N, C-alpha and C positions, 0 to 999 in steps of 0.2 A: 504494499499501499504506497503510496506517496505521502511523503513527509508529509506536503500542507495536507492533506487528506484526512492521514493518523490526528494531526493537530486540533484540524476543524471536527472532528467526529471527540476527540478527546474533549475540547470543549464544551459541545451541544451537550455531553452527557455529566459534566460538572455542574455546568449552568443549570440545565436539564437532569436533574435525576430520576432514573428510569426506576418507577416503581418497584421497592424491592420486599416480596413477600412467596412465600411457598406458591409452588403451581404444582396439585394434587396429580395431573398427568405424567408426573417427572418426577415422583417420588421412587428412589431407588427397590423400595420393596413392591412398588407397582411393579417398574420394569422387569425386576425377578419374576413377579407372579404371571405376565405377559407371556416373557419367554417361558416359559413352564407350562403353561396353558399350549401353548402350539409348538409345543414338542423339546425346548432343548433345556439343560440342568444351566445355570450360572451359578455365578458365586453369590453367597448370604451375605445382604447386606452388612447385618451385625457388624462382619469383620471387614468388607469392601475397602478397597481404595476408590475414592470417587473424585473425578476432575470435573468443574462447571466452567466453561468456558463464556464470560460474560457474566459473572456472578454477580454485577452491581454489587448492594451493600451485604451481602450476604441472607437476604430473609429467605430463599430458596434451601441453602446451605446448611444454616447453621442449626435448623430445629433437625435436621440429620444426624447432623455430629451430636447433639444434644440426646437423641434418643439410642445412639448407637456408638457407644463411648470406644471400644474396641476397634473402630470405625476408623480410619482418615481419611480428611477430606482436604482438597487443597482447591481455593478459586482465583480464575485470574480474571481483572477486567483491566481497561484501560483507564477510567478514570479516577485518580490519584482519592479525592473528594469523597468519592463512593468504600473505597474502599477502607479509606481511612474509620469511616462512620462503619463499617461492618468490625475493621478490629475494636472499637469501642463496644461494641455488641459483644464479640466474644469475650472480649475481657470482663463486662457485667457478670456472663454468664456461667465464668469460670471456667471456659472449653480448654483442654490443652488440644486434642488433638483433628483441630483442623486449620487453614493458615489463607488468608486472603495476598494476592500479590497485584498490583498498580503493574500491569504487563501488556505487550502487545501480542496478542494470539498466535499472530502471523509467525511470532519467534521461537515458539514451544518448537523443541528436537527432543532427541531421545531420549538426554540429559534430565528433563522431566521425569523420565520410570514409566512402566507403564500399570493401568487402571482398571480395575472391573468394569467399573461404570463411567462413562464420558457422557454429559448434559449440555446442550447449550440451547438455550428456551430464548426467544426473544432478539437473535443474531444474525444468524443463516442471512434472512432476506433484505440485514440491514446493515450491510458490510458492501464491499466491492469483492468481483469477481474473483479475484487474488485470494483475497482472505476468508469466501467464502471453499476456494479451493486447498485453504490450510488447514480451516475446520475440517473437512471432507478428509486430509489427512492425519489430521492428530487422530482424529475418530479412527483412522485405521494404524498408523503406528504406534500411539500408543495406548492402544486397546489390547488389554491382556488377550490371551489367545479364545478364552469361552466370555468375553465381558460383553455388554452392550452397550451402544451410544444412542442417544436423544437426541433427535436433532430435531425444530418446530421451524417454520417459513409460513409465507403468504405465498396461496398457489392462484390458478388460472385453473376455469376460466375466471373464480370469482372476480379476482382483482383485476379484471380488464375495466370493469365498470366503474369498480373503486377507484382505478388512475387517473378516469377523467376528474375526481371529483380533486383527488390528489394536485393532479395538474394545475387547475383551480386554483387550489387553495394557494400552492405554493407561487402562482403570477403575479399574485394581491400581498400576501403575506411575507414570503418570503423574503424583499428586500427591507424589509422593516427590521428593526436595530432592536428589540430587545423581544424573548422567548413571548412577552404576555402580548407586544402590539402586533407578533405574525400571528397570532392565533385568532385573535379579534380582527385585523383586517382577512384573514382567513374567513373565519365565520359571516363576514359582511360581507363578503364576494359570494357565498354559496346563499345566502340570507336572499340575494339580489338574485342567482340564477333561478332559484325557487320561485320568485314572483312572474319573472321573467319568462322562462322556458314554455314553448308550444305543450299543449295540453297532449297533443300525441305525437310529442318527440321523444328519441331516444334518452335526452337529456333530464326530460322531466321524469322519465321513471327510475333513470339512474340517481337521482336526486330525492325521492321519493325511497328508494331504497335504504340510501347513507344515511339521510336528515338526522332518523331515530339514536343512531352511532353516534351523530355530531353533537346531538343535541344532550345525550345522555352520558355520554363517555366521561374520562376527568379531564384535565389539561394534559399531564402528563403523556397522556396514550394516543391522544390526538399528535402533540406536540413528536410524537417518537415514532409515529404511522402514519402522518399524514405530512409533516413539516422538515422530514429529516432529511439528510444529506440525499443518504440510498435511501430506498425503497426496489428490491428487485423479484417480483415473484418469478412461479417458473411452473411448468406444469409439473404433477406428480413423476410420471413418463420421464420426463429429462432431469431430474431430481436422483432418481433412484438409477440411471444410466451413468449420472456424474460419480453416483459413490460405488457402482461396480467399477468403473476405471481407478479407482483407489482400491479395490478390491474387498470393498463391501458389499452384502447381499442385503435386500427388502426381508423384515422380519416381520414387522405388524405395524400397525397405528395404534395409540395410546390409546384411542378410544374405541374399542375393537368391534363393538355395537356397529360401526360405519363399514366395515369389512365385508358382513355378510349379506349375500344379497338378495335373502329372503326378509330381510327386513323391510325390505321396499315393493313387495307384493309382485304377485303372478307373471303380473304383464310386465315386470323388468327382469324376473328369477331366470324365466324360461328362454326369453332370448341373449340375454343375454350368456348365461351358464354354455347355450349354443356358441357363441360368437365368439366366446372368448379361451375356448379350447385348453381350457384348466389352469390359463395363466392368472396371478391372482392380483398382477399389476395391474395387467390392462382390465381386468375385470373393476377393480377400484377406478383405474383413468375415466372408464365410462361413466361409473356413480358419480365420477366429481363431477362430469359436464352436466348429470341430469340434476344433481343439487347444489349447481351453481356453487361448489366450493370456495371458498377463501382461505382456508389457513390448515397447515397439516402438523401433525408432530408423529414425525418416523421414527421407529428402531431399526438399527443398521447391527448386523453382525458380521463376522469376519465371515468371506464367500465359503472356506471350509467348513463352514458350522451349516449351511444353506440347506444342505443334502434332508440334516435332519428336520426342517419344519415342515409341521401337517398344521393345513389349516382346518383338515378335520377334527374336532374337539372328540378326545380319547376318554371315555369315563373312568377309567383307571387314573389322570394324572386327574380330568374335575375331583374323584375319590380323593385326593391328597389336599383337596386346597381349603383355607379358611373363609368362610363364606358372611357378608351380614349385608342387611338390606332392612328400610323400613318402608313399612304398608300402611296406608291409611285404608278405611272407605271412603266410598264418596259419600256416603249420608252419614258419614258421622258412628255408624254402629259400630258395635264390636260383631268380630268375626265367627259365624255362627259353625258348627263343623254339621252342616246337613247340605244336601245338594243342591241348594238353591245356589242361583248365579249371587256375587255380590263384586261387582266391579270396584277396584281399590286405585290408589295413586300410590305409585312406586318412586324412587328417587329419578333426580332427571326429569319429572312431571311426566313419566312413562305411567301409561294405564294399562292395566292388569285385568282381566275378569277371573277371577277364581271361581271353579266350579266345584270340586269331587272335594270335602272333607281333610282328605291326606293336603291337598294346595293349600287349603284353609289354615291348616297345623302350620305348616313350612313359613308360611307367611307371621302366623300369630308368634311363633318361636324365635323367631329371625327380628320380628318389632319389638317383642319383649327384651332382647339383651339390647339390643344396640342404640350405642355406634361398636359394642365388642363381637366380637365373630365367632364362629361358630366353625366347628371341623365338621365337612361333609357325612363323615363317619356319627358324631355323637346329633348331629342333626336328625339322620335316620332314626336313633335308637330312642331321641325324645319322642318324632313321631310317635313312633309304635307305641310310645307308653301313652299318648294322650291320643289317639284314635283305636289304641284297647286293638292292635293288632300284632303280630309276629314282625321284628322289623324285617325277614325276610321278604316278607309279603308287601310290605310298604315301600321298598328299596328301587323297585322299576319306578313307580309314579313317582318317588321324590328326586331320584337322580334326572329321570325326563324334565320336571318342570325344573331341576336348578339349570341343566343344559339352556332351556328354553330362554330363561331371564339372563343366563350369564349373553346372551346373542342379542340379547333385544338389547343389554345394558342396563338391566334394571338389578343386580347385585354388584357389589364391589367383594373382592378375595383378594386372597394374601396365601403366601405358601407360609407363612408363622402367623402365630396369634396374636389377632389386635387385642389388648389387654385392657379394656377402658372399665370403669369401673360397672356392672350392669346391674347395682345399685345404690345409692346412698350409704355409705358406711357409716359407725357412731362417731369415729377419726377420721374424715374424710382427707383424701392425698391428690395432689397436681404435682405435675413433673417440675424440677426444681429451675430446670431452663423456661416453663410457662411462668412459675412465679417469679423468678427475677424479673420476666421479661415485661410483665405489667404493674409492677410495683410503683405506683404513684411515687413521683418527688415535685419539690416547690414547683411551678411554675407549668407544670405539663400540662396537658390539655386531656382533660376527665374522657374522654373517647380513645378504647385502645382495642388494639387486636393483636393475639395470638397464633398458635402453629399447634393443632389438633394431632391424635395419634394416628389417623390419615393423613395427616401433612395437608388439610385444609386451614384457608387463612378463614379464622371465626372472628366476631366481634364480640367484644363484653362491654358489658353496663358498669358504668360507676361502681355499683352495689358487688356486682362478682370480681368488679377489680379490687375494690377494698378487701375481701376476702380473700381472692388469692393466694395472696402472699402467704398466708396464716397456714392453706390446707397444708402441712407439713407429714399427717399422721401423726398429731401428737393431741391435737386439740378439738374437744366435745363440742356438739352444735350448739351445746351453752354458752361454751367459752367463745363459740362464735359470735354470737346473739350480744354478750358482753360487751365484747369488742362492739361492733356497730352501736350499743349505747354509748360507749365512750365517746365513737366520731360524732355522732349525735351531739353531743355535751360540747363537745370541741368547736361546734359550727362545721365540722370538714365535710359533713354526711347533712344532708336533711330528708325527712318523711315526710311524705305529701300524705292527706288520703280526704279523697272529696274536697281535694284541690283547696283544702289547710293542712297549714304546717302542723305535726303534732308537738307539743310540746310537755305534756306531761308526763310527768317520768312512768308510770302506770303502765299511761298506752304506747309510747315508747318502748318499752319491755314488750310486755304484746305483740307489738307488728316487727321489730327487729327478731323475734321467735320465727313469726310465719314468714318472712322475708328470707330468713338462713335458710330456711326449707326450700322456698319457691326458688333463692340464687342455687342451690345444692341442686338439686334436681334438673334444671337448666343446666349446668357447668355437665353436670354427667350427659344430656345429651347431645352439647358440644361436642364430647370427645375429651374433654378437658381434665378429667377425674380417673386416676388409673387404678386398679385392680389391687 
């Protein structure tokens, strides 16, 4: 990359920091489970060596290091500002197994060593061609023999239309001096075009699709996605071809439900199965056109391992997964173990209809324990007990349902148990990294967010934030309530009921106990309490 462009990108990221938080699809535990689902055995994250290219302030890498003290994590980023912010967060968390470096990733060579997992989220499309090639070179040369690389990038055909929007925004906003001015003028350009475009024009249709994104996204996202110096989408098939020249092979997508043609209906499934001749890459390229896809998250492995990849799911491998899922009936009623149909909402807004008692038992058991996971074997045993049948009798129906839910994308899955609390204990505990990350400091905003054990970015309320630092497994509910009372007395916290602040000590005491119960249950469902 020319020094001038390197300096421009560095300055841009120093001035407009990239939002640094966990990306669940890139979690090493998720990558391990995906590889296993599609036929490969890869290193366990608990002791893995991990490299993140474009780590920003470490928001995606630090939680991983906190979950796995025996792992080793290295992050590199051009921005010295963000790396310094990440180093401060690492120091606060007291972590010794992670290092962030201000470094031009194009200069990474063999001396960096080999890594079991390489993650590059939100970088590939936003750098020049020679840096894109360097990313794939690193994913090949610095990847352990049985390792997995994750790369996200913008794709056509969806970005064909968005490029019109980006070009228009840059035309008016690009020449301005500050990021705020650039964005303000760019938004103004889109407002002008939206008001002026002919109703039957391609531009009008493009703006109808893009304007909700522009209006609802935060400034950091818009500045990086639409006004950054580089943004070079490609077709999925082109990306795979580039990876192949570097000795890499396509494994799967980080959202596997997008890969299964049966999720798109019979009119799509049958013609594509005939057309694509067993080529998964060609199949997915067709599907990208069908859904006008704009973004991909691709897992790559060394070509030597490509022959082990299996896209037809194997029951024996599904049997070895840890599973989790949330299911709520559409009418709010309890799941009844009878033969009547009950429509449910699952994760990611997916709708499923449960018919058989066995299906309802699966949904009930997973939802009751959520966000803790269950092994497929223990799920079968629990379903058998719930419906009063032998495990051997219910296993086929349970496994068929689990496979269907995996294909649909309605289940979370891992290779190792996710040990969040299934119930709130008498002395609740949260991960130490979470407790330190949300600790209130003078002058800090009352709003806060952290990372749960599913590697999700979750927000916590002021009340939850007040309690979390105390959840070290030594304090009772009564002690937590007394802490809240003290916070109210010192005016650091205020209780409001029926739009009136509570001041009477007895009322405050009773309300504190109620709020401890509410807050702890919310923290459990957010995956922030440990088993």
